[in-house]
mmCIF file of the N, C-alpha and C atoms, coordinates in Angstrom:
data_MODEL
# 
_entry.id   MODEL 
# 
loop_
_atom_site.group_PDB 
_atom_site.id 
_atom_site.type_symbol 
_atom_site.label_atom_id 
_atom_site.label_alt_id 
_atom_site.label_comp_id 
_atom_site.label_asym_id 
_atom_site.label_entity_id 
_atom_site.label_seq_id 
_atom_site.pdbx_PDB_ins_code 
_atom_site.Cartn_x 
_atom_site.Cartn_y 
_atom_site.Cartn_z 
_atom_site.occupancy 
_atom_site.B_iso_or_equiv 
_atom_site.pdbx_formal_charge 
_atom_site.auth_seq_id 
_atom_site.auth_comp_id 
_atom_site.auth_asym_id 
_atom_site.auth_atom_id 
_atom_site.pdbx_PDB_model_num 
ATOM 1   N N  . MET A 1 1  ? 0.852  -1.169  0.000  1.00 0.00 ? 1  MET A N  1 
ATOM 2   C CA . MET A 1 1  ? 0.000  0.000   0.000  1.00 0.00 ? 1  MET A CA 1 
ATOM 3   C C  . MET A 1 1  ? 0.899  1.234   0.000  1.00 0.00 ? 1  MET A C  1 
ATOM 4   N N  . SER A 1 2  ? 0.481  2.235   -0.702 1.00 0.00 ? 2  SER A N  1 
ATOM 5   C CA . SER A 1 2  ? 1.265  3.464   -0.786 1.00 0.00 ? 2  SER A CA 1 
ATOM 6   C C  . SER A 1 2  ? 1.111  4.283   0.495  1.00 0.00 ? 2  SER A C  1 
ATOM 7   N N  . LEU A 1 3  ? 1.982  5.238   0.662  1.00 0.00 ? 3  LEU A N  1 
ATOM 8   C CA . LEU A 1 3  ? 1.908  6.120   1.828  1.00 0.00 ? 3  LEU A CA 1 
ATOM 9   C C  . LEU A 1 3  ? 0.577  6.853   1.847  1.00 0.00 ? 3  LEU A C  1 
ATOM 10  N N  . ASN A 1 4  ? 0.119  7.315   0.685  1.00 0.00 ? 4  ASN A N  1 
ATOM 11  C CA . ASN A 1 4  ? -1.174 7.996   0.624  1.00 0.00 ? 4  ASN A CA 1 
ATOM 12  C C  . ASN A 1 4  ? -2.303 7.074   1.053  1.00 0.00 ? 4  ASN A C  1 
ATOM 13  N N  . GLY A 1 5  ? -2.185 5.787   0.719  1.00 0.00 ? 5  GLY A N  1 
ATOM 14  C CA . GLY A 1 5  ? -3.198 4.827   1.141  1.00 0.00 ? 5  GLY A CA 1 
ATOM 15  C C  . GLY A 1 5  ? -3.228 4.667   2.653  1.00 0.00 ? 5  GLY A C  1 
ATOM 16  N N  . HIS A 1 6  ? -2.064 4.656   3.270  1.00 0.00 ? 6  HIS A N  1 
ATOM 17  C CA . HIS A 1 6  ? -1.995 4.545   4.729  1.00 0.00 ? 6  HIS A CA 1 
ATOM 18  C C  . HIS A 1 6  ? -2.523 5.807   5.411  1.00 0.00 ? 6  HIS A C  1 
ATOM 19  N N  . LEU A 1 7  ? -2.340 6.936   4.784  1.00 0.00 ? 7  LEU A N  1 
ATOM 20  C CA . LEU A 1 7  ? -2.757 8.201   5.377  1.00 0.00 ? 7  LEU A CA 1 
ATOM 21  C C  . LEU A 1 7  ? -4.222 8.526   5.113  1.00 0.00 ? 7  LEU A C  1 
ATOM 22  N N  . ALA A 1 8  ? -4.847 7.853   4.165  1.00 0.00 ? 8  ALA A N  1 
ATOM 23  C CA . ALA A 1 8  ? -6.227 8.135   3.788  1.00 0.00 ? 8  ALA A CA 1 
ATOM 24  C C  . ALA A 1 8  ? -7.159 8.013   4.985  1.00 0.00 ? 8  ALA A C  1 
ATOM 25  N N  . GLY A 1 9  ? -7.976 9.015   5.194  1.00 0.00 ? 9  GLY A N  1 
ATOM 26  C CA . GLY A 1 9  ? -8.963 8.988   6.266  1.00 0.00 ? 9  GLY A CA 1 
ATOM 27  C C  . GLY A 1 9  ? -8.422 9.284   7.645  1.00 0.00 ? 9  GLY A C  1 
ATOM 28  N N  . ARG A 1 10 ? -7.155 9.612   7.753  1.00 0.00 ? 10 ARG A N  1 
ATOM 29  C CA . ARG A 1 10 ? -6.563 9.925   9.066  1.00 0.00 ? 10 ARG A CA 1 
ATOM 30  C C  . ARG A 1 10 ? -6.451 11.433  9.238  1.00 0.00 ? 10 ARG A C  1 
ATOM 31  N N  . GLU A 1 11 ? -6.616 11.836  10.458 1.00 0.00 ? 11 GLU A N  1 
ATOM 32  C CA . GLU A 1 11 ? -6.431 13.243  10.803 1.00 0.00 ? 11 GLU A CA 1 
ATOM 33  C C  . GLU A 1 11 ? -4.929 13.514  10.818 1.00 0.00 ? 11 GLU A C  1 
ATOM 34  N N  . PRO A 1 12 ? -4.443 14.459  10.018 1.00 0.00 ? 12 PRO A N  1 
ATOM 35  C CA . PRO A 1 12 ? -2.993 14.702  9.949  1.00 0.00 ? 12 PRO A CA 1 
ATOM 36  C C  . PRO A 1 12 ? -2.336 14.963  11.305 1.00 0.00 ? 12 PRO A C  1 
ATOM 37  N N  . LYS A 1 13 ? -3.055 15.571  12.227 1.00 0.00 ? 13 LYS A N  1 
ATOM 38  C CA . LYS A 1 13 ? -2.477 15.887  13.530 1.00 0.00 ? 13 LYS A CA 1 
ATOM 39  C C  . LYS A 1 13 ? -2.213 14.630  14.362 1.00 0.00 ? 13 LYS A C  1 
ATOM 40  N N  . THR A 1 14 ? -2.894 13.528  14.059 1.00 0.00 ? 14 THR A N  1 
ATOM 41  C CA . THR A 1 14 ? -2.768 12.322  14.876 1.00 0.00 ? 14 THR A CA 1 
ATOM 42  C C  . THR A 1 14 ? -1.818 11.289  14.281 1.00 0.00 ? 14 THR A C  1 
ATOM 43  N N  . VAL A 1 15 ? -1.277 11.535  13.110 1.00 0.00 ? 15 VAL A N  1 
ATOM 44  C CA . VAL A 1 15 ? -0.411 10.554  12.448 1.00 0.00 ? 15 VAL A CA 1 
ATOM 45  C C  . VAL A 1 15 ? 0.813  10.230  13.295 1.00 0.00 ? 15 VAL A C  1 
ATOM 46  N N  . LEU A 1 16 ? 1.362  11.207  13.981 1.00 0.00 ? 16 LEU A N  1 
ATOM 47  C CA . LEU A 1 16 ? 2.570  10.992  14.775 1.00 0.00 ? 16 LEU A CA 1 
ATOM 48  C C  . LEU A 1 16 ? 2.279  10.554  16.209 1.00 0.00 ? 16 LEU A C  1 
ATOM 49  N N  . ASP A 1 17 ? 1.015  10.497  16.609 1.00 0.00 ? 17 ASP A N  1 
ATOM 50  C CA . ASP A 1 17 ? 0.664  10.014  17.950 1.00 0.00 ? 17 ASP A CA 1 
ATOM 51  C C  . ASP A 1 17 ? 0.982  8.537   18.070 1.00 0.00 ? 17 ASP A C  1 
ATOM 52  N N  . SER A 1 18 ? 1.131  8.057   19.304 1.00 0.00 ? 18 SER A N  1 
ATOM 53  C CA . SER A 1 18 ? 1.453  6.639   19.505 1.00 0.00 ? 18 SER A CA 1 
ATOM 54  C C  . SER A 1 18 ? 0.363  5.729   18.958 1.00 0.00 ? 18 SER A C  1 
ATOM 55  N N  . GLY A 1 19 ? -0.870 6.172   18.946 1.00 0.00 ? 19 GLY A N  1 
ATOM 56  C CA . GLY A 1 19 ? -1.963 5.380   18.397 1.00 0.00 ? 19 GLY A CA 1 
ATOM 57  C C  . GLY A 1 19 ? -2.190 5.633   16.917 1.00 0.00 ? 19 GLY A C  1 
ATOM 58  N N  . GLY A 1 20 ? -1.401 6.523   16.334 1.00 0.00 ? 20 GLY A N  1 
ATOM 59  C CA . GLY A 1 20 ? -1.549 6.849   14.919 1.00 0.00 ? 20 GLY A CA 1 
ATOM 60  C C  . GLY A 1 20 ? -0.712 5.940   14.039 1.00 0.00 ? 20 GLY A C  1 
ATOM 61  N N  . LEU A 1 21 ? -0.489 6.384   12.831 1.00 0.00 ? 21 LEU A N  1 
ATOM 62  C CA . LEU A 1 21 ? 0.235  5.593   11.839 1.00 0.00 ? 21 LEU A CA 1 
ATOM 63  C C  . LEU A 1 21 ? 1.632  5.221   12.322 1.00 0.00 ? 21 LEU A C  1 
ATOM 64  N N  . ILE A 1 22 ? 2.349  6.153   12.907 1.00 0.00 ? 22 ILE A N  1 
ATOM 65  C CA . ILE A 1 22 ? 3.711  5.870   13.365 1.00 0.00 ? 22 ILE A CA 1 
ATOM 66  C C  . ILE A 1 22 ? 3.690  4.790   14.440 1.00 0.00 ? 22 ILE A C  1 
ATOM 67  N N  . GLY A 1 23 ? 2.752  4.860   15.360 1.00 0.00 ? 23 GLY A N  1 
ATOM 68  C CA . GLY A 1 23 ? 2.629  3.843   16.396 1.00 0.00 ? 23 GLY A CA 1 
ATOM 69  C C  . GLY A 1 23 ? 2.319  2.471   15.815 1.00 0.00 ? 23 GLY A C  1 
ATOM 70  N N  . GLU A 1 24 ? 1.437  2.440   14.819 1.00 0.00 ? 24 GLU A N  1 
ATOM 71  C CA . GLU A 1 24 ? 1.098  1.173   14.170 1.00 0.00 ? 24 GLU A CA 1 
ATOM 72  C C  . GLU A 1 24 ? 2.306  0.590   13.446 1.00 0.00 ? 24 GLU A C  1 
ATOM 73  N N  . LEU A 1 25 ? 3.077  1.450   12.778 1.00 0.00 ? 25 LEU A N  1 
ATOM 74  C CA . LEU A 1 25 ? 4.269  0.978   12.072 1.00 0.00 ? 25 LEU A CA 1 
ATOM 75  C C  . LEU A 1 25 ? 5.322  0.457   13.047 1.00 0.00 ? 25 LEU A C  1 
ATOM 76  N N  . LYS A 1 26 ? 5.504  1.132   14.185 1.00 0.00 ? 26 LYS A N  1 
ATOM 77  C CA . LYS A 1 26 ? 6.452  0.665   15.206 1.00 0.00 ? 26 LYS A CA 1 
ATOM 78  C C  . LYS A 1 26 ? 6.043  -0.707  15.725 1.00 0.00 ? 26 LYS A C  1 
ATOM 79  N N  . LYS A 1 27 ? 4.749  -0.882  15.980 1.00 0.00 ? 27 LYS A N  1 
ATOM 80  C CA . LYS A 1 27 ? 4.252  -2.155  16.488 1.00 0.00 ? 27 LYS A CA 1 
ATOM 81  C C  . LYS A 1 27 ? 4.470  -3.263  15.463 1.00 0.00 ? 27 LYS A C  1 
ATOM 82  N N  . ALA A 1 28 ? 4.141  -3.002  14.213 1.00 0.00 ? 28 ALA A N  1 
ATOM 83  C CA . ALA A 1 28 ? 4.309  -4.010  13.163 1.00 0.00 ? 28 ALA A CA 1 
ATOM 84  C C  . ALA A 1 28 ? 5.781  -4.380  13.001 1.00 0.00 ? 28 ALA A C  1 
ATOM 85  N N  . LEU A 1 29 ? 6.668  -3.403  13.065 1.00 0.00 ? 29 LEU A N  1 
ATOM 86  C CA . LEU A 1 29 ? 8.099  -3.664  12.940 1.00 0.00 ? 29 LEU A CA 1 
ATOM 87  C C  . LEU A 1 29 ? 8.603  -4.496  14.119 1.00 0.00 ? 29 LEU A C  1 
ATOM 88  N N  . ALA A 1 30 ? 8.180  -4.155  15.330 1.00 0.00 ? 30 ALA A N  1 
ATOM 89  C CA . ALA A 1 30 ? 8.604  -4.919  16.510 1.00 0.00 ? 30 ALA A CA 1 
ATOM 90  C C  . ALA A 1 30 ? 8.125  -6.369  16.418 1.00 0.00 ? 30 ALA A C  1 
ATOM 91  N N  . GLU A 1 31 ? 6.891  -6.578  15.964 1.00 0.00 ? 31 GLU A N  1 
ATOM 92  C CA . GLU A 1 31 ? 6.374  -7.938  15.821 1.00 0.00 ? 31 GLU A CA 1 
ATOM 93  C C  . GLU A 1 31 ? 7.180  -8.730  14.799 1.00 0.00 ? 31 GLU A C  1 
ATOM 94  N N  . ARG A 1 32 ? 7.508  -8.110  13.675 1.00 0.00 ? 32 ARG A N  1 
ATOM 95  C CA . ARG A 1 32 ? 8.310  -8.791  12.655 1.00 0.00 ? 32 ARG A CA 1 
ATOM 96  C C  . ARG A 1 32 ? 9.688  -9.152  13.179 1.00 0.00 ? 32 ARG A C  1 
ATOM 97  N N  . MET A 1 33 ? 10.314 -8.223  13.902 1.00 0.00 ? 33 MET A N  1 
ATOM 98  C CA . MET A 1 33 ? 11.651 -8.482  14.431 1.00 0.00 ? 33 MET A CA 1 
ATOM 99  C C  . MET A 1 33 ? 11.618 -9.627  15.445 1.00 0.00 ? 33 MET A C  1 
ATOM 100 N N  . LEU A 1 34 ? 10.646 -9.621  16.342 1.00 0.00 ? 34 LEU A N  1 
ATOM 101 C CA . LEU A 1 34 ? 10.567 -10.673 17.357 1.00 0.00 ? 34 LEU A CA 1 
ATOM 102 C C  . LEU A 1 34 ? 10.248 -12.024 16.729 1.00 0.00 ? 34 LEU A C  1 
ATOM 103 N N  . ASN A 1 35 ? 9.382  -12.059 15.722 1.00 0.00 ? 35 ASN A N  1 
ATOM 104 C CA . ASN A 1 35 ? 9.089  -13.320 15.037 1.00 0.00 ? 35 ASN A CA 1 
ATOM 105 C C  . ASN A 1 35 ? 10.315 -13.839 14.295 1.00 0.00 ? 35 ASN A C  1 
ATOM 106 N N  . ALA A 1 36 ? 11.065 -12.946 13.662 1.00 0.00 ? 36 ALA A N  1 
ATOM 107 C CA . ALA A 1 36 ? 12.282 -13.362 12.959 1.00 0.00 ? 36 ALA A CA 1 
ATOM 108 C C  . ALA A 1 36 ? 13.318 -13.888 13.946 1.00 0.00 ? 36 ALA A C  1 
ATOM 109 N N  . GLU A 1 37 ? 13.456 -13.214 15.084 1.00 0.00 ? 37 GLU A N  1 
ATOM 110 C CA . GLU A 1 37 ? 14.404 -13.664 16.102 1.00 0.00 ? 37 GLU A CA 1 
ATOM 111 C C  . GLU A 1 37 ? 14.031 -15.055 16.611 1.00 0.00 ? 37 GLU A C  1 
ATOM 112 N N  . MET A 1 38 ? 12.746 -15.298 16.838 1.00 0.00 ? 38 MET A N  1 
ATOM 113 C CA . MET A 1 38 ? 12.308 -16.605 17.309 1.00 0.00 ? 38 MET A CA 1 
ATOM 114 C C  . MET A 1 38 ? 12.548 -17.670 16.243 1.00 0.00 ? 38 MET A C  1 
ATOM 115 N N  . ALA A 1 39 ? 12.293 -17.343 14.983 1.00 0.00 ? 39 ALA A N  1 
ATOM 116 C CA . ALA A 1 39 ? 12.513 -18.302 13.899 1.00 0.00 ? 39 ALA A CA 1 
ATOM 117 C C  . ALA A 1 39 ? 13.988 -18.691 13.815 1.00 0.00 ? 39 ALA A C  1 
ATOM 118 N N  . VAL A 1 40 ? 14.881 -17.724 13.919 1.00 0.00 ? 40 VAL A N  1 
ATOM 119 C CA . VAL A 1 40 ? 16.316 -18.008 13.881 1.00 0.00 ? 40 VAL A CA 1 
ATOM 120 C C  . VAL A 1 40 ? 16.719 -18.853 15.083 1.00 0.00 ? 40 VAL A C  1 
ATOM 121 N N  . HIS A 1 41 ? 16.193 -18.520 16.236 1.00 0.00 ? 41 HIS A N  1 
ATOM 122 C CA . HIS A 1 41 ? 16.497 -19.269 17.456 1.00 0.00 ? 41 HIS A CA 1 
ATOM 123 C C  . HIS A 1 41 ? 16.063 -20.734 17.315 1.00 0.00 ? 41 HIS A C  1 
ATOM 124 N N  . LEU A 1 42 ? 14.826 -20.949 16.857 1.00 0.00 ? 42 LEU A N  1 
ATOM 125 C CA . LEU A 1 42 ? 14.319 -22.316 16.731 1.00 0.00 ? 42 LEU A CA 1 
ATOM 126 C C  . LEU A 1 42 ? 15.042 -23.079 15.633 1.00 0.00 ? 42 LEU A C  1 
ATOM 127 N N  . ASP A 1 43 ? 15.408 -22.406 14.543 1.00 0.00 ? 43 ASP A N  1 
ATOM 128 C CA . ASP A 1 43 ? 16.170 -23.075 13.482 1.00 0.00 ? 43 ASP A CA 1 
ATOM 129 C C  . ASP A 1 43 ? 17.531 -23.523 13.997 1.00 0.00 ? 43 ASP A C  1 
ATOM 130 N N  . GLY A 1 44 ? 18.174 -22.682 14.804 1.00 0.00 ? 44 GLY A N  1 
ATOM 131 C CA . GLY A 1 44 ? 19.478 -23.036 15.363 1.00 0.00 ? 44 GLY A CA 1 
ATOM 132 C C  . GLY A 1 44 ? 19.388 -24.243 16.270 1.00 0.00 ? 44 GLY A C  1 
ATOM 133 N N  . GLU A 1 45 ? 18.345 -24.301 17.080 1.00 0.00 ? 45 GLU A N  1 
ATOM 134 C CA . GLU A 1 45 ? 18.172 -25.453 17.964 1.00 0.00 ? 45 GLU A CA 1 
ATOM 135 C C  . GLU A 1 45 ? 17.857 -26.715 17.165 1.00 0.00 ? 45 GLU A C  1 
ATOM 136 N N  . ALA A 1 46 ? 17.071 -26.579 16.102 1.00 0.00 ? 46 ALA A N  1 
ATOM 137 C CA . ALA A 1 46 ? 16.740 -27.741 15.271 1.00 0.00 ? 46 ALA A CA 1 
ATOM 138 C C  . ALA A 1 46 ? 17.995 -28.284 14.605 1.00 0.00 ? 46 ALA A C  1 
ATOM 139 N N  . GLN A 1 47 ? 18.871 -27.408 14.135 1.00 0.00 ? 47 GLN A N  1 
ATOM 140 C CA . GLN A 1 47 ? 20.115 -27.847 13.503 1.00 0.00 ? 47 GLN A CA 1 
ATOM 141 C C  . GLN A 1 47 ? 21.049 -28.505 14.511 1.00 0.00 ? 47 GLN A C  1 
ATOM 142 N N  . ALA A 1 48 ? 20.947 -28.121 15.773 1.00 0.00 ? 48 ALA A N  1 
ATOM 143 C CA . ALA A 1 48 ? 21.777 -28.715 16.823 1.00 0.00 ? 48 ALA A CA 1 
ATOM 144 C C  . ALA A 1 48 ? 21.183 -30.037 17.324 1.00 0.00 ? 48 ALA A C  1 
ATOM 145 N N  . GLY A 1 49 ? 20.040 -30.428 16.747 1.00 0.00 ? 49 GLY A N  1 
ATOM 146 C CA . GLY A 1 49 ? 19.425 -31.690 17.132 1.00 0.00 ? 49 GLY A CA 1 
ATOM 147 C C  . GLY A 1 49 ? 18.523 -31.593 18.349 1.00 0.00 ? 49 GLY A C  1 
ATOM 148 N N  . LEU A 1 50 ? 18.247 -30.395 18.810 1.00 0.00 ? 50 LEU A N  1 
ATOM 149 C CA . LEU A 1 50 ? 17.360 -30.220 19.957 1.00 0.00 ? 50 LEU A CA 1 
ATOM 150 C C  . LEU A 1 50 ? 15.913 -30.142 19.480 1.00 0.00 ? 50 LEU A C  1 
ATOM 151 N N  . SER A 1 51 ? 15.006 -30.674 20.253 1.00 0.00 ? 51 SER A N  1 
ATOM 152 C CA . SER A 1 51 ? 13.597 -30.646 19.894 1.00 0.00 ? 51 SER A CA 1 
ATOM 153 C C  . SER A 1 51 ? 12.954 -29.419 20.528 1.00 0.00 ? 51 SER A C  1 
ATOM 154 N N  . ASN A 1 52 ? 12.555 -28.491 19.703 1.00 0.00 ? 52 ASN A N  1 
ATOM 155 C CA . ASN A 1 52 ? 11.894 -27.295 20.186 1.00 0.00 ? 52 ASN A CA 1 
ATOM 156 C C  . ASN A 1 52 ? 10.964 -26.818 19.084 1.00 0.00 ? 52 ASN A C  1 
ATOM 157 N N  . HIS A 1 53 ? 9.859  -26.230 19.454 1.00 0.00 ? 53 HIS A N  1 
ATOM 158 C CA . HIS A 1 53 ? 8.907  -25.727 18.475 1.00 0.00 ? 53 HIS A CA 1 
ATOM 159 C C  . HIS A 1 53 ? 8.009  -24.681 19.107 1.00 0.00 ? 53 HIS A C  1 
ATOM 160 N N  . ARG A 1 54 ? 7.269  -24.023 18.259 1.00 0.00 ? 54 ARG A N  1 
ATOM 161 C CA . ARG A 1 54 ? 6.304  -23.041 18.751 1.00 0.00 ? 54 ARG A CA 1 
ATOM 162 C C  . ARG A 1 54 ? 5.020  -23.757 19.129 1.00 0.00 ? 54 ARG A C  1 
ATOM 163 N N  . ASN A 1 55 ? 4.420  -23.308 20.190 1.00 0.00 ? 55 ASN A N  1 
ATOM 164 C CA . ASN A 1 55 ? 3.120  -23.836 20.595 1.00 0.00 ? 55 ASN A CA 1 
ATOM 165 C C  . ASN A 1 55 ? 2.026  -22.824 20.284 1.00 0.00 ? 55 ASN A C  1 
ATOM 166 N N  . GLY A 1 56 ? 2.233  -22.040 19.248 1.00 0.00 ? 56 GLY A N  1 
ATOM 167 C CA . GLY A 1 56 ? 1.287  -20.983 18.921 1.00 0.00 ? 56 GLY A CA 1 
ATOM 168 C C  . GLY A 1 56 ? 1.838  -19.651 19.350 1.00 0.00 ? 56 GLY A C  1 
ATOM 169 N N  . SER A 1 57 ? 1.008  -18.661 19.372 1.00 0.00 ? 57 SER A N  1 
ATOM 170 C CA . SER A 1 57 ? 1.438  -17.338 19.802 1.00 0.00 ? 57 SER A CA 1 
ATOM 171 C C  . SER A 1 57 ? 0.289  -16.655 20.519 1.00 0.00 ? 57 SER A C  1 
ATOM 172 N N  . SER A 1 58 ? 0.627  -15.682 21.300 1.00 0.00 ? 58 SER A N  1 
ATOM 173 C CA . SER A 1 58 ? -0.379 -14.906 22.015 1.00 0.00 ? 58 SER A CA 1 
ATOM 174 C C  . SER A 1 58 ? 0.073  -13.458 22.036 1.00 0.00 ? 58 SER A C  1 
ATOM 175 N N  . PRO A 1 59 ? -0.861 -12.539 22.168 1.00 0.00 ? 59 PRO A N  1 
ATOM 176 C CA . PRO A 1 59 ? -0.495 -11.123 22.174 1.00 0.00 ? 59 PRO A CA 1 
ATOM 177 C C  . PRO A 1 59 ? 0.397  -10.787 23.369 1.00 0.00 ? 59 PRO A C  1 
ATOM 178 N N  . LYS A 1 60 ? 1.344  -9.927  23.144 1.00 0.00 ? 60 LYS A N  1 
ATOM 179 C CA . LYS A 1 60 ? 2.257  -9.463  24.199 1.00 0.00 ? 60 LYS A CA 1 
ATOM 180 C C  . LYS A 1 60 ? 2.207  -7.937  24.241 1.00 0.00 ? 60 LYS A C  1 
ATOM 181 N N  . THR A 1 61 ? 2.582  -7.384  25.363 1.00 0.00 ? 61 THR A N  1 
ATOM 182 C CA . THR A 1 61 ? 2.715  -5.939  25.504 1.00 0.00 ? 61 THR A CA 1 
ATOM 183 C C  . THR A 1 61 ? 4.168  -5.625  25.771 1.00 0.00 ? 61 THR A C  1 
ATOM 184 N N  . VAL A 1 62 ? 4.731  -4.741  24.966 1.00 0.00 ? 62 VAL A N  1 
ATOM 185 C CA . VAL A 1 62 ? 6.122  -4.344  25.116 1.00 0.00 ? 62 VAL A CA 1 
ATOM 186 C C  . VAL A 1 62 ? 6.141  -2.880  25.536 1.00 0.00 ? 62 VAL A C  1 
ATOM 187 N N  . LEU A 1 63 ? 6.801  -2.600  26.634 1.00 0.00 ? 63 LEU A N  1 
ATOM 188 C CA . LEU A 1 63 ? 6.923  -1.211  27.095 1.00 0.00 ? 63 LEU A CA 1 
ATOM 189 C C  . LEU A 1 63 ? 8.114  -0.562  26.421 1.00 0.00 ? 63 LEU A C  1 
ATOM 190 N N  . THR A 1 64 ? 7.890  0.586   25.825 1.00 0.00 ? 64 THR A N  1 
ATOM 191 C CA . THR A 1 64 ? 8.954  1.340   25.173 1.00 0.00 ? 64 THR A CA 1 
ATOM 192 C C  . THR A 1 64 ? 9.041  2.705   25.838 1.00 0.00 ? 64 THR A C  1 
ATOM 193 N N  . PRO A 1 65 ? 10.101 3.448   25.562 1.00 0.00 ? 65 PRO A N  1 
ATOM 194 C CA . PRO A 1 65 ? 10.173 4.804   26.133 1.00 0.00 ? 65 PRO A CA 1 
ATOM 195 C C  . PRO A 1 65 ? 9.042  5.706   25.641 1.00 0.00 ? 65 PRO A C  1 
ATOM 196 N N  . TRP A 1 66 ? 8.421  5.352   24.526 1.00 0.00 ? 66 TRP A N  1 
ATOM 197 C CA . TRP A 1 66 ? 7.410  6.204   23.923 1.00 0.00 ? 66 TRP A CA 1 
ATOM 198 C C  . TRP A 1 66 ? 6.009  5.779   24.296 1.00 0.00 ? 66 TRP A C  1 
ATOM 199 N N  . SER A 1 67 ? 5.772  4.468   24.396 1.00 0.00 ? 67 SER A N  1 
ATOM 200 C CA . SER A 1 67 ? 4.428  3.979   24.694 1.00 0.00 ? 67 SER A CA 1 
ATOM 201 C C  . SER A 1 67 ? 4.458  2.465   24.837 1.00 0.00 ? 67 SER A C  1 
ATOM 202 N N  . MET A 1 68 ? 3.277  1.884   24.956 1.00 0.00 ? 68 MET A N  1 
ATOM 203 C CA . MET A 1 68 ? 3.165  0.432   24.937 1.00 0.00 ? 68 MET A CA 1 
ATOM 204 C C  . MET A 1 68 ? 2.873  0.013   23.509 1.00 0.00 ? 68 MET A C  1 
ATOM 205 N N  . ALA A 1 69 ? 3.509  -1.052  23.044 1.00 0.00 ? 69 ALA A N  1 
ATOM 206 C CA . ALA A 1 69 ? 3.261  -1.552  21.684 1.00 0.00 ? 69 ALA A CA 1 
ATOM 207 C C  . ALA A 1 69 ? 2.674  -2.936  21.767 1.00 0.00 ? 69 ALA A C  1 
# 
């Protein structure tokens, strides 16, 4: 989606708020990074012959200096 698509229907003053577009992008980036880190971790254990796997996922809250994500 283009930047204009993400901004469509949003109040320009709220885009930089923690609940606005920037907050949503930070949350999505943090989720991707944590999922990638877990995938690398589990792949490393699998290559070492250890039995480990995901049992699903659940929502988490991460405290940041700016807000909760």
